[in-house]
N, C-alpha and C positions, 0 to 999 in steps of 0.2 A: 291523306295523299295525291298528289292532281292527277290523274288517266291518265297521260302520257310518261310519267313515271310507274307506273305501275308494274307495265309489262316489265322491265328491269330487273323491279324487286320480285317477280316469281323468273327471269330467264335465271337471276342470280343461286333462287335455290339450289342450279343444276352447276354453278364452273365450283363449285369446291370440288380439288382433284388427290386424287390419291400418288405417291411418287410408281412410277411405273414398275417398281424391283412390286409394288405393294399390291396392284389392278389382278380381278381375278382373270381367272383359267380358262370359264367356261361361262363366264357374263360381266356383264357388267355391274358394280357394288349400286345394288339404288336410291344408296344417301350420298355416295362420293363416286360419283361416274364424269367421263367429262364427255361433251356435248359437241356433236355435231350438227347444226342445222340441216334436214334433208330439205323442208322449207319453216326461214322463220318468222312470224306475225311482221303481218303490214300496217304500218301505219297508211288509212285510204285514208288522202285531202276530198278528192271527188265522188261517192257514192253517186252521181247516180248513172252512168253504166253500168251499176253492180246488183240491181234491186232489180229481180224477176218472177214472170210468174206463169206457174203451168196447171192446168183443170182435168186435163184429160191425158190418159197411161195411154203410155208412148206403144207402137209396137214392138219396140227394141227396150232394153233396160235405162234407163237416165244417166248409165255409170260410164264410159266419163259426161259427169255431166253437163258440163259447160269449160272447156278446154282453153281460158280465158288466159291463164297468168298472171289472178289476180284474185285475193279473197273475193267474197258476194257472197251473198243472199238470196236466197229460192225459196218460193212458194207453193208449198200445190195443194189443191186441191179447198182452196178459201177464196173460190171468187174474184171481184178483182181489187186484193188486199194491198197490195201496190203501185193500185193505181194513179196516184196520184201525190204530192208534195203536201206534206202536212205542219202545221206552224205548235198544235199543243203538245205539252209536254207527253210524251209517256211512258218517262220514270216511274213520275208520281200524279198519285190524285190533286187532284185541283183542290190548291186550299178555299176556292171556293162551292164545293163540291155540295148539290141540296143537303145530305145526310154527312152532319157533322164529325161520325168515326170511323171514316174513312176521305178524308182533309189529311193529305201530304202524305198518305201510304205510297209505300213505294209500288210500282204494276212489275217494271222489269228492273227499278233499279237503275236506269244508267241515263241521267238529263245532259242532253246535246250538247253543244253551247247556239248563242245565236249567228248568223240564223237558223230556227232549227228545219225551217221546211227545208234545207238543204240535206241536211242528213235522215229524213224519217219518211215514210210513207204510211198511205190506209188509202183506204176504198174512195176520198173524196176529201178536197181541200179543209171542210168544213170538220170535220172525223174530229168525235173523239174517242174515248173507249167502252165506253157505253154502247157506240155504234156503229164501230168498225176494231178488224185486229190493228196493230199496227209491226212497225218494222227498223228497224235504226241502224246503221251503219257510222262510228266515227272512229276516225284513227284507229288506234287496238283493241275496241268493244262493238258490240253489237247487241239487239238487245230484240224481244220476238215476243211479242203479245197474241196471243189468238183469243178470240170470242168465240165462242160456237153459236149465243147466240146471234150474228152480227152475218153468216152466210147462208149460202144452201149446202143444203146434204147431198155429195157427189159420188155417182158410184166407186170403189175403192176394189181394187185387186190388192191386195199383196199388205194391208198400212193403214195409215189413218191420216188424217189431215197434217201437213206437217209443215215447217218452217226448216230451211235446212242451213246454217254461217260454217262457210268450208273452201274450198280450195280445189281446185282439177287442174291436173299438170297438161300438158301437149301431147298426145298422143308421142310424138315423135323424140319426146324429153323425159320420159319415164324413171322413175329413178329405181336402184334394185333399195332393199329394205334391210338387208344385209349384205358383207364383206367377207370376203372368207374369214376373215375371224370371227370363232365361236366366242371371243367373248363380248362380240356387236349385238346392244339388245334393241328394237326396234320403238321410239318413244312416240304420245301422245299427251299432250300437257295444256293446258287454259286455268283461268279464272272463272268462276263461276258463282253466280248468285240466282238463287229461285225463290224471290221474295212476297211472288203473289200467285195464288190457287182458290177460285171458289167454284164449285161445283152445285148443282141441283140433280137430281136421281128423276130416274122416269119411275111415275107411281105404279104403271105396267110392270113394268121388268123384273126379273125370279129374285129371289132374296139373294145377297149379294153380287149383286151386280149393280156395279159402280160407275159414273164417268172417270177415264183415265187419262190421266197425264203423264209422260215422261219424257226424258231428257240422255239422252245415249253420245259417245263418243264414236265416231263409227269411220272406215276404213272398210276402202274397195281393192283387193291383191287381186297382180295379172301372172296368171300362170303362165312365162315366157313359154317354156316346150308345146302347152295345149290351146294355148291363148284363152283358156275360160281365169272367169273370175270369182271370188267370193268374197262373201263379207265380214268385216268383224264389228262386234256394239259391245261399249262398254258401257253396262250401265251406271249412272250417278245419279238416276230418281224417278219412280215410281213411288206416288204418292197410298198406293195401297199395302205399300211395304209397312211395316212395323218394327222399333227394332226387335222384338220376342221370335219374329217371324223367321226360318231357316231361309238364306240366302240362297244355297246349293252350290256348286260349285260349276258352272256353265251349261248347257246343252247346243248343239244341234239340230234345227232347222233347214227350213225353204220360206220366199215370200214369191215364187210361181217363177221370177226375175234369175237367181242365183241362188244356191246354198249359203245361208250365212252361220257365223256365230254368233254366240249372244252368250254375256258372265259379267257380274252387277262387280262392281270394282270393291270388291274384300278380297280378306286375306287367302278366302278358302281358292279363289279361285284358282283352277287345273289352266285357266286359258291365260292369267294376264299375274302380275309381283304389281302391285303396288308398294307405290313409293312412300318412302316414313314420313313422307313432307305431305304428302295425299290425303284430301276428306277423302273419307268413303261413300256408298252403297245407303240412301236416305230415301222415307220418305216424309217427312218433313218438312215445310220451308223457311232459308233464310236469309237475311238479309245482312248486305255485303261481303264482295267476290271472297269464294272459299277457292284454296289452292286445291286442283285434280293432275295428277297425274300417272300414268300407267307403263311400266316396262311391260314389253313382250318380248320377252327371254329367247333365245333359236330353242329352248324345252318346249319351251310357250307353245310357241310355234309352231313345232314339231307335231305337240299331244294335237292342238287345233289340223292339222293336217292329217293324223292318223286318224282322227272323230268323222269328218269330213267329207276323207276314203272310204270310211265304214256303212255312213250314212247313204253316202251314195248308191255304195254294194247293195244296200237293203232296196233306195231306189232308183234305179239304173233310168226308170222313165223321166225322172226328173230333167228342168235342163240344166247342164252342165255333167249333170249326174253319170253317163254312158260313157264307156272305157273305152281303149282303142281297141284293143286285145281284150279275148278270157279270161280273166283272171287279170287284168290290167289291174291299178288304180285310178280315176279318174283324175287325179292330178298326180301332179310330179311330186314325191316323197323328200326333193330335196328343200330346205330352205332358200338357199342362194338362190333357187331359178323365178322367186317373185316378186315383181317390181308394185309399188304405190301409186295406182289414179288416180282416187282419190281421197280427201278425211276430210272432217269438222264436225262439230256437234248438231246433231238431230234432237229437233223439238219437236213435238209427238203427239195430238190428241186422239181419245175415241169416248166420245158421250156412251155409247153404250144405250139406247133408246132412242126414238123420234119423240118422246117426252122432255129424255133428258140436255144440259147442256152444262160448260166448264168454262172458265175464260181462267188462263196461267199467261203470270212475264216471267222471261228469264234475260241472263246479263251475262255474255262473255267477254272476255279479254287475254287477249296474249295468246292467240291460238296458236299450236305448232305443230308439227311434225322434228324430230330429232332420229339419231344414232348416239348410244350415251356407248363407252367403251372402258 
């Protein structure tokens, strides 16, 4: 199927509707809901102004990240990894690669059309996957190939080197995530493939410490009453995970900038409801786009607020965790008080050792934020 048709296929998974008399009272039916875009996918024709890089932790948290009104790709703590247009295919290893078993193997899985240099960025014009990370934007698709052998390790607070394919709303145009109807869900969805992951352990690292690559959906929510934000991470991939491992229901933590809610995309999550059409959290790579969709029902969101407020009550010195009055919650408890500032897909790596390294490829198609009713 042609790339520009895939988004129509993925979106169509959400368009089957029930009659109004059959709609659920308390939440949208994950299998049969009426979607309304908060921000629909966007076909980017000219991405030349939509690649960004940042290598210094800002004094203020970078959210909203880039209120530019378009999908974009930003890489952080990877040196000059988007400084030059590059023609070599970052979607697949070259058929002339010196080691025959790697020839033609997918890296991101996204091969952009010619002229490829219009849609790809790397550290220098003659770059290839052995000597530079590479990033891609074309129409509804984004590719991210991170190779930790190729950039200097920078001091990072609250995370790892990463790329984001996302969307940031203008501060004056932040949409609500819910309306007055209790049957409205907030939904994130995209097609994703993660065809490549290779790593080398640090021989001096303690037993069990391995390089880590992760992929998550994310969203940042603004409490319009207090002006505070908190984040949601929905786990798609972590190479450490094995099917026999327990996945848990989710947890609350803080990244120095803001509290965040993290949960894998699994049926047991208490913070998200995974669509029956969706892939689920895994630690195994795969080739070919797989559809992922998470519904955040209003009950899911209330659980987030309750647990974020409990975390803040126990950690009042953390940023955004102070209360306006003794005994008051740090964040509003009303789900209709929240706006969305940013959302996207986060590709993040943690080598975990000075001698450890990894390379990892990700392809995202048709990213969007929706309300389902």
